[in-house]
C-alpha positions as a printed Julia matrix, in Angstrom:
366×3 Matrix{Float64}:
 -168.47  196.53  17.62
 -170.54  199.68  18.05
 -173.56  198.73  15.96
 -175.36  195.66  14.74
 -173.96  193.8   11.69
 -175.21  194.86   8.28
 -176.15  192.87   5.18
 -174.2   193.18   1.92
 -174.91  192.18  -1.66
 -171.74  190.65  -3.08
 -172.58  190.0   -6.76
 -175.87  188.45  -5.76
 -174.4   186.51  -2.8
 -175.56  187.48   0.65
 -172.9   188.55   3.18
 -173.0   189.77   6.74
 -170.5   192.51   7.64
 -169.35  192.85  11.24
 -167.16  195.74  12.38
 -164.74  194.41  15.02
 -162.05  196.67  16.53
 -162.2   199.0   13.54
 -161.88  196.23  10.95
 -164.5   194.63   8.76
 -165.11  190.88   9.05
 -167.52  188.95   6.88
 -169.74  185.91   7.21
 -170.28  184.35   3.8
 -172.41  181.57   2.34
 -175.65  183.01   3.72
 -177.56  182.42   0.48
 -178.76  184.68  -2.33
 -179.68  188.35  -1.97
 -182.72  187.76  -4.16
 -184.11  185.07  -1.84
 -186.34  186.6    0.9
 -185.92  183.5    3.05
 -182.12  183.81   2.98
 -182.36  187.52   3.81
 -184.65  186.77   6.76
 -182.2   184.17   8.12
 -179.32  186.62   7.72
 -181.24  189.3    9.63
 -181.94  186.79  12.4
 -178.23  185.96  12.56
 -177.41  189.66  12.71
 -179.78  190.06  15.65
 -178.2   187.04  17.36
 -174.7   188.51  17.01
 -175.82  191.9   18.37
 -177.63  190.23  21.27
 -174.5   188.21  22.17
 -172.41  191.37  22.02
 -174.77  193.2   24.35
 -174.84  190.42  26.95
 -171.09  189.76  26.78
 -171.11  186.35  25.05
 -170.03  187.58  21.6
 -167.63  185.24  19.7
 -165.17  187.65  18.1
 -163.83  184.9   15.85
 -167.33  184.64  14.26
 -166.74  180.91  14.1
 -169.86  179.95  16.03
 -172.04  182.12  13.74
 -171.23  180.27  10.54
 -174.55  179.18   8.99
 -173.67  175.46   8.72
 -170.69  173.16   8.79
 -171.26  171.51   5.42
 -168.69  173.76   3.73
 -164.89  173.99   4.03
 -163.59  176.1    6.9
 -162.05  178.76   4.65
 -160.74  180.96   7.48
 -158.85  178.17   9.2
 -157.7   176.71   5.88
 -156.28  180.06   4.76
 -154.41  180.45   8.04
 -152.9   176.96   7.77
 -151.98  177.48   4.13
 -150.2   180.75   4.88
 -148.33  179.17   7.79
 -147.33  176.18   5.65
 -146.02  178.43   2.89
 -143.9   180.31   5.4
 -142.49  177.46   7.48
 -142.64  174.63   4.86
 -143.08  172.06   7.64
 -144.69  168.7    7.05
 -146.68  168.9   10.29
 -148.46  172.07   9.18
 -149.02  170.69   5.69
 -150.58  167.54   7.13
 -152.96  169.58   9.31
 -153.97  171.69   6.29
 -154.59  168.69   4.05
 -156.51  166.83   6.75
 -158.92  169.74   7.32
 -159.31  170.27   3.58
 -160.18  166.6    3.14
 -162.71  166.82   5.96
 -164.45  169.67   4.15
 -166.55  171.11   6.98
 -166.51  174.21   9.15
 -165.57  173.8   12.8
 -167.95  176.28  14.41
 -168.2   174.99  17.97
 -167.0   172.32  20.36
 -169.5   169.81  18.96
 -168.11  170.25  15.44
 -164.56  169.82  16.72
 -165.52  166.65  18.6
 -167.08  165.32  15.4
 -163.9   166.16  13.51
 -161.78  164.37  16.1
 -164.01  161.31  15.8
 -163.62  161.41  12.02
 -159.82  161.53  12.32
 -159.73  158.62  14.76
 -162.05  156.6   12.5
 -159.68  157.35   9.62
 -156.88  155.6   11.5
 -155.0   158.59  12.92
 -153.39  158.07  16.3
 -154.08  160.26  19.33
 -150.65  161.87  19.07
 -151.26  162.79  15.41
 -154.68  164.26  16.24
 -153.09  166.26  19.05
 -150.5   167.65  16.62
 -153.17  168.67  14.11
 -155.21  170.51  16.74
 -152.04  172.19  17.97
 -151.49  173.56  14.45
 -155.07  174.85  14.46
 -154.4   176.73  17.71
 -151.36  178.36  16.14
 -153.35  180.07  13.38
 -156.78  180.73  14.86
 -157.79  183.82  16.81
 -157.2   183.91  20.56
 -160.96  183.7   21.16
 -161.15  180.36  19.3
 -158.19  178.53  20.81
 -160.37  176.88  23.46
 -162.31  175.05  20.72
 -159.29  172.96  19.79
 -158.45  171.68  23.24
 -159.27  168.03  23.8
 -159.32  165.26  26.36
 -157.59  162.6   24.3
 -155.07  160.57  26.22
 -151.7   161.23  24.64
 -148.74  159.4   26.1
 -145.62  161.48  26.06
 -143.07  159.96  23.72
 -139.99  158.75  25.54
 -136.56  158.88  23.98
 -135.36  156.28  26.49
 -135.66  153.48  23.92
 -133.68  155.56  21.41
 -130.5   155.52  23.49
 -128.14  152.77  22.4
 -125.66  151.3   24.83
 -121.92  151.58  24.16
 -121.9   147.91  23.14
 -124.76  148.44  20.67
 -123.11  151.51  19.16
 -119.85  149.61  18.68
 -121.71  146.68  17.14
 -123.6   148.88  14.66
 -120.53  150.82  13.57
 -118.54  147.62  13.05
 -121.38  146.24  10.95
 -121.59  149.4    8.82
 -117.85  149.4    8.26
 -118.29  146.02   6.58
 -121.76  146.15   5.0
 -122.51  149.88   4.55
 -119.07  151.32   3.88
 -120.34  154.33   1.89
 -122.58  155.43   4.78
 -120.2   154.44   7.58
 -118.52  157.91   7.83
 -121.92  159.62   8.05
 -123.19  157.46  10.92
 -119.8   157.54  12.67
 -119.93  161.35  12.68
 -123.61  161.36  13.64
 -123.07  159.13  16.66
 -119.96  161.13  17.61
 -121.46  164.61  17.4
 -125.25  164.43  17.86
 -125.89  166.72  14.89
 -129.45  167.24  13.68
 -130.69  165.48  10.53
 -130.77  168.66   8.42
 -127.27  169.58   9.64
 -125.88  166.21   8.56
 -127.57  166.55   5.15
 -126.23  170.07   4.67
 -122.67  169.54   5.94
 -120.14  170.83   3.4
 -116.39  170.19   3.39
 -115.47  173.82   3.98
 -117.23  173.68   7.39
 -114.75  171.08   8.68
 -111.7   172.64  10.33
 -109.21  169.81  10.31
 -106.4   171.37  12.33
 -108.58  172.57  15.2
 -110.81  169.49  15.19
 -114.06  171.44  14.84
 -117.12  171.62  12.62
 -118.87  174.94  12.12
 -122.66  174.58  11.95
 -124.28  177.63  10.34
 -126.63  176.17   7.72
 -128.98  173.26   7.16
 -130.51  171.46   4.2
 -134.2   171.24   5.01
 -136.89  169.21   3.31
 -139.77  171.17   1.81
 -142.97  170.12   3.53
 -144.98  171.1    0.44
 -142.79  168.97  -1.82
 -140.89  166.22  -0.03
 -138.59  165.71  -3.03
 -137.3   169.28  -2.83
 -134.71  170.56  -0.37
 -133.66  174.11   0.37
 -130.88  175.78   2.31
 -131.78  177.37   5.61
 -130.2   178.6    8.82
 -129.86  176.42  11.89
 -132.93  175.63  13.96
 -132.07  178.4   16.44
 -130.78  180.77  13.77
 -127.37  180.83  15.45
 -123.99  179.51  14.4
 -122.29  177.04  16.72
 -119.13  174.95  16.95
 -119.04  171.16  17.34
 -115.73  169.62  18.45
 -114.7   166.31  16.91
 -112.06  163.9   18.17
 -109.14  162.42  16.24
 -111.11  159.28  15.35
 -113.79  161.32  13.62
 -111.14  163.4   11.82
 -109.52  160.18  10.56
 -112.82  158.7    9.32
 -113.81  161.94   7.56
 -110.35  162.29   6.02
 -110.57  158.77   4.59
 -114.06  159.55   3.27
 -112.7   162.69   1.61
 -109.96  160.67  -0.09
 -112.58  158.17  -1.28
 -114.69  160.94  -2.83
 -111.61  162.44  -4.49
 -110.72  159.08  -6.03
 -114.25  158.91  -7.48
 -114.0   162.47  -8.83
 -116.98  163.76  -6.82
 -115.16  165.83  -4.19
 -115.81  169.57  -4.11
 -114.25  171.87  -1.52
 -117.6   173.59  -1.04
 -119.71  170.57  -1.87
 -121.7   168.21   0.34
 -119.72  165.85   2.53
 -122.35  163.11   2.25
 -124.11  162.22  -1.0
 -126.02  159.27  -2.38
 -123.8   156.51  -3.82
 -125.31  156.49  -7.34
 -126.69  159.93  -8.22
 -124.28  161.79  -5.9
 -127.07  164.09  -4.7
 -127.95  164.98  -1.12
 -128.88  162.17   1.25
 -132.42  162.04   2.66
 -134.07  160.57   5.73
 -135.91  157.69   4.06
 -132.64  156.45   2.53
 -130.69  156.8    5.76
 -133.57  155.16   7.64
 -133.31  152.07   5.42
 -129.54  151.86   5.94
 -129.97  152.29   9.69
 -132.71  149.67   9.9
 -130.73  147.13   7.86
 -127.77  147.45  10.19
 -129.9   147.13  13.34
 -131.54  143.98  11.95
 -128.17  142.42  11.14
 -126.96  143.23  14.65
 -130.09  141.84  16.3
 -130.93  145.21  17.9
 -134.54  146.36  18.22
 -135.57  149.11  15.76
 -134.67  152.7   16.65
 -135.58  156.01  15.04
 -132.97  158.08  13.24
 -133.12  160.4   16.26
 -131.26  157.65  18.12
 -128.0   159.11  16.81
 -128.54  162.44  18.56
 -130.15  160.98  21.69
 -127.41  158.37  22.13
 -124.55  160.86  21.77
 -125.95  163.51  24.11
 -127.12  161.02  26.74
 -123.69  159.34  26.85
 -121.9   162.69  26.83
 -123.93  163.7   29.89
 -123.33  160.35  31.58
 -119.53  160.63  31.42
 -119.6   163.96  33.23
 -119.62  166.71  30.6
 -121.05  170.06  31.65
 -124.74  170.31  30.71
 -124.2   173.97  29.81
 -121.36  173.1   27.41
 -123.34  170.3   25.82
 -126.42  172.51  25.48
 -124.38  175.11  23.62
 -122.93  172.41  21.37
 -126.34  170.86  20.69
 -128.13  174.15  20.07
 -130.49  173.81  23.04
 -131.15  175.53  26.33
 -129.69  173.7   29.33
 -133.2   173.02  30.63
 -134.31  171.46  27.33
 -131.14  169.39  27.12
 -131.68  167.86  30.56
 -135.4   167.35  29.96
 -134.97  165.65  26.59
 -131.58  163.94  26.57
 -130.72  163.08  30.17
 -131.63  159.4   29.73
 -130.19  156.23  31.33
 -127.21  154.85  29.4
 -125.95  152.12  31.74
 -122.96  154.24  32.78
 -123.06  154.59  36.55
 -120.18  155.79  38.73
 -120.66  154.57  42.26
 -119.41  156.72  45.15
 -116.76  155.26  47.44
 -116.51  156.09  51.13
 -113.26  156.08  53.08
 -113.52  154.09  56.32
 -111.03  152.61  58.75
 -111.41  149.24  57.08
 -110.08  150.39  53.72
 -107.62  153.14  54.68
 -104.3   153.13  56.44
 -104.26  155.34  59.49
 -100.99  157.0   60.38
 -100.3   157.72  64.01
  -98.41  160.84  64.82
  -95.75  160.22  67.45
């Protein structure tokens, strides 16, 4: 900024134009051009901005110079909306809708603290508030990121409780084979491969290579965060294709499921492997969550998230001695992330044995 900000008349509305790094930025909602009082306040704000620039305390985001916080934070809202339209994620959509409902500008740390208090009073948990502020940091300018840091105590979620023991997995699968037969193949594959939710939803029959005992993962069926009833095809989370090996038991269960779909006339070589039992459309998390919960209740097992499928498989696969690097490649993770997230206790412990004179036969050489 080489000179002080200038006033502009925008169809009668008073604006302040600031030239930052060769680009024009504007501060709106300063009042009416025809009102001398509004013009005087705008000139005072212009002097304040120039003074801050000269003494090195200038806020390049212009956030702290907004005239009041009784209006929606249009800059932050626009950034969140653009991000939501590009990534279609529910987390971003929730942050956007929460800020829009709040309806005020977050100019400084005091405003952000007030916003946090409003969210907590509305019943949001610390972890949810943390996620919303994290989305704000993703779209705001570098100079404003410090505003959205907080001191809320957020306990790190542990996936320890999501890991089922071998006995619990066997119990659940036996229950589903009797009471949830249509969904049994899906959960059997899920617990035997650790696939992601969107990968299970988007699995098509042509991706199953029966002879080699492999499943090719190159696409997903993702839920649209802007419209939770709409799904769209996408690449994998990492954007890379990968191979998941399956054992003979999984091949047998999937083959029987294929025969069942053929007998019902709903099998398609390039169609979805798992569909809803009535409408024969793609499965969705809320439906699978109900099936999963019903089975756990019948088995007397405490509730687990749907992520328990992936956590249980990968944790047990690590526990029986598989290479972390191989599992990471199969799961679509880095080795570091795999060990950090999925290396959880499973109850499988191999104790070392030491050879001593008391339990070995010593042979004397004549």
